[in-house]
C-alpha positions in Angstrom: -12.4 12.0 19.9 -8.8 12.2 18.7 -8.5 10.4 15.2 -6.5 7.0 15.4 -4.6 5.2 13.0 -6.9 2.5 11.4 -5.8 -1.0 12.4 -8.2 -2.8 9.9 -5.6 -3.7 7.4 -3.1 -5.0 10.1 -5.0 -6.5 12.9 -5.5 -10.2 13.7 -7.4 -12.0 16.2 -5.8 -15.3 17.7 -7.8 -18.6 17.3 -7.5 -19.0 21.0 -10.5 -16.9 21.0 -13.9 -18.9 21.0 -15.3 -16.1 19.1 -12.4 -15.4 16.7 -14.2 -16.3 13.4 -17.3 -14.3 14.3 -15.4 -11.0 15.3 -12.8 -11.4 12.2 -16.0 -11.6 9.8 -17.7 -8.8 11.6 -14.9 -6.5 11.4 -13.0 -8.0 8.1 -9.9 -8.8 10.3 -7.5 -11.9 9.9 -6.5 -14.6 12.0 -3.3 -15.8 14.0 -3.5 -19.5 14.0 -2.8 -20.8 17.5 -4.1 -24.3 17.0 -0.6 -25.9 17.0 0.8 -24.3 20.0 -0.2 -27.6 21.5 2.5 -29.7 19.7 0.1 -32.9 20.3 -1.9 -31.7 17.4 1.3 -32.1 15.1 1.7 -35.7 15.9 -1.9 -36.7 16.5 -4.5 -36.3 13.6 -2.1 -33.7 12.0 -4.1 -33.6 8.6 -7.5 -33.4 10.5 -6.4 -30.6 12.5 -5.0 -28.7 9.3 -8.4 -29.4 7.7 -10.2 -27.9 10.8 -8.2 -24.7 10.5 -9.0 -24.3 6.9 -12.9 -24.6 7.7 -12.5 -22.2 10.5 -10.7 -19.7 8.6 -12.7 -20.0 5.1 -12.9 -16.7 3.8 -10.6 -15.1 6.3 -7.1 -13.9 5.7 -4.6 -15.8 7.5 -1.6 -13.7 8.8 0.4 -15.5 11.6 1.2 -19.0 12.8 2.0 -19.4 16.4 4.6 -22.1 16.9 4.4 -24.7 19.8 6.1 -23.5 22.8 5.8 -25.7 25.9 9.1 -27.3 26.9 10.9 -25.8 23.8 13.9 -23.7 24.5 16.3 -22.8 21.5 19.3 -22.3 24.2 18.6 -25.4 26.1 21.7 -27.0 27.8 20.7 -30.5 26.8 21.7 -30.8 23.1 18.7 -33.3 22.5 16.1 -30.6 23.8 17.7 -28.1 21.1 17.1 -30.7 18.5 13.6 -31.1 19.5 13.0 -27.4 19.4 14.5 -27.3 15.8 12.2 -30.1 14.9 9.1 -28.6 16.1 9.9 -25.3 14.4 10.6 -27.0 11.1 7.4 -28.8 11.5 5.5 -25.6 12.2 7.1 -24.1 9.1 5.7 -26.8 7.0 2.2 -26.5 8.3 2.3 -22.8 8.3 3.2 -22.9 4.5 0.5 -25.5 3.8 -2.1 -23.0 5.3 -0.6 -20.3 3.0 1.2 -18.4 6.1 4.8 -17.2 5.9 5.0 -15.5 9.2 5.3 -17.5 12.5 5.6 -16.4 16.1 7.9 -18.3 18.2 8.6 -17.9 21.9 12.2 -16.8 23.0 12.6 -19.5 25.5 14.2 -17.7 28.5 13.7 -19.3 31.8 14.7 -17.1 34.8 17.0 -18.6 37.3 17.9 -21.4 34.9 19.7 -19.4 32.1 22.0 -16.7 32.7 21.0 -13.9 30.3 24.4 -13.9 28.8 24.1 -17.5 27.9 20.6 -17.0 26.6 21.7 -14.6 24.1 24.9 -16.3 23.3 23.4 -19.6 22.4 20.0 -18.3 20.9 22.2 -16.7 18.3 24.1 -19.9 17.5 20.7 -21.8 17.2 19.2 -19.5 15.1 22.0 -18.9 12.7 22.0 -22.7 12.2 18.2 -22.9 12.0 17.8 -20.2 9.5 20.5 -21.6 7.2 18.4 -24.3 6.1 14.9 -22.3 6.4 13.1 -21.2 3.6 14.2 -17.9 2.2 10.6 -16.2 2.1 9.6 -16.9 5.8 9.5 -14.3 8.9 10.0 -15.4 12.4 9.1 -13.0 15.1 10.6 -14.2 18.8 8.0 -13.3 21.4 8.9 -12.1 25.0 7.5 -14.4 27.7 9.6 -14.5 30.8 12.2 -12.1 29.8 12.6 -9.2 32.4 13.6 -6.6 29.9 13.9 -6.2 26.2 17.7 -6.1 26.0 18.2 -10.1 25.5 15.7 -10.6 22.5 17.1 -7.3 20.8 20.6 -8.8 21.5 19.7 -12.1 19.9 18.1 -10.7 16.7 20.9 -8.3 16.2 23.5 -10.8 16.6 21.8 -13.2 14.1 21.7 -10.4 11.7 19.0 -12.1 9.3 16.2 -10.2 8.0 14.0 -12.9 8.3 14.0 -12.9 12.1 12.9 -10.0 14.2 10.5 -9.5 17.3 7.1 -10.0 18.4 6.1 -7.5 21.7 3.7 -9.3 23.9 2.2 -6.4 25.8 0.6 -8.5 28.6 3.9 -10.6 29.2 5.6 -7.2 29.7 3.3 -6.3 32.5 3.8 -9.5 34.6 5.9 -10.0 37.5 8.7 -11.6 35.6 9.1 -8.1 33.9 11.3 -5.5 35.4 10.5 -2.9 32.7 7.1 -1.3 32.3 5.3 -2.1 29.0 5.7 1.3 27.4 9.5 1.2 27.9 10.1 -2.2 25.9 9.0 -0.6 22.7 11.8 1.8 21.9 14.6 -1.0 22.2 12.4 -3.2 20.3 11.3 -0.9 17.6 14.2 -1.5 15.1 13.4 -5.4 14.6 9.4 -5.1 15.7 7.6 -7.1 13.2 4.3 -8.0 15.5 2.5 -7.1 18.7 0.3 -9.2 20.9 -2.5 -7.3 22.6 -4.3 -8.3 26.0 -4.3 -6.8 29.3 -3.7 -7.6 33.2 -3.3 -5.7 36.4 0.2 -6.7 36.9 1.5 -9.8 38.5 -0.3 -12.9 36.7 -0.5 -13.4 32.7 -4.4 -13.1 32.7 -4.9 -12.4 28.9 -7.8 -10.1 30.0 -9.9 -7.7 27.5 -8.1 -4.6 26.5 -10.3 -2.6 28.7 -9.6 -4.9 31.9 -6.3 -4.1 33.6 -3.6 -1.3 34.0 -1.5 -1.4 30.7 -1.9 1.9 28.9 -2.9 0.2 25.5 -3.8 3.4 23.8 -0.3 4.7 24.3 1.3 1.4 23.3 -0.5 1.0 20.2 0.2 4.8 19.2 3.7 4.5 19.7 4.2 1.5 17.8 2.3 2.9 15.2 4.6 6.0 15.1 7.8 4.1 15.5 7.1 1.1 13.4 4.0 1.9 11.0 4.4 -1.6 9.3 4.1 -3.6 12.6 0.9 -5.9 12.7 -1.2 -6.8 15.9 -3.1 -9.7 17.2 -5.7 -9.8 19.9 -5.1 -12.6 22.3 -8.1 -13.3 24.5 -10.4 -16.5 25.1 -13.4 -14.5 24.2 -12.1 -11.5 22.1 -15.5 -9.6 21.3 -14.9 -7.1 24.1 -11.4 -6.3 23.1 -12.4 -5.7 19.5 -15.4 -3.6 20.7 -12.9 -1.6 22.7 -10.7 -1.0 19.7 -13.6 0.2 17.6 -15.0 2.5 20.4 -11.3 4.0 20.8 -11.4 4.7 17.1 -8.9 1.9 15.7 -11.7 0.1 13.9 -14.6 1.2 12.0 -18.0 -0.3 13.2 
């Protein structure tokens, strides 16, 4: 088998997986905290939820924090909606820092047929410049593609903001869904100059299923190898409901040692 680059030092498991703690400990991986993707957990029983994450992650490195995303759009037309997005992101930074995490994944917020791409880019640049002006100097934000049809808008946003604290998270599965007009492989090159992080999951095109890495038509091996070559400092997170099969797949392919 062709020798693969080791991902052990830069691979995380999302806490969306019911077996995230078991697999992270078994392969000595880190965690991406997704508990607060649901904003209710910020408003309701916040301290209990933080304590629960601390218990879940005891003895396991924490690498990334996934911010809430539902109904949040930095380019929102309604100014109050923008204020809500900024508030949730500030709250996310506060919780992340309390957990000892300085890297956050935040959805770009594009909605097809609602925002023109040019508007999305222009207004997102304004939002992030204003937001980062008062954000901690030592944080990192990676904007994730969800419903963007191609990489150009997110690349233009990060380039236009021009702040080293903000870059990109390439979600491989989202780039293979019906909203994407560009094959996943072809997202990597344009994103590479700003690429901080990659979300790994699979599907057969069409729907966003977050399937195991070995189930679907995405060329996961090629994607990992290209990212590793173009952006060797990039990190990865496996995003499944049950991550064991994906971790085993990565080990079988030579990216992890069993």
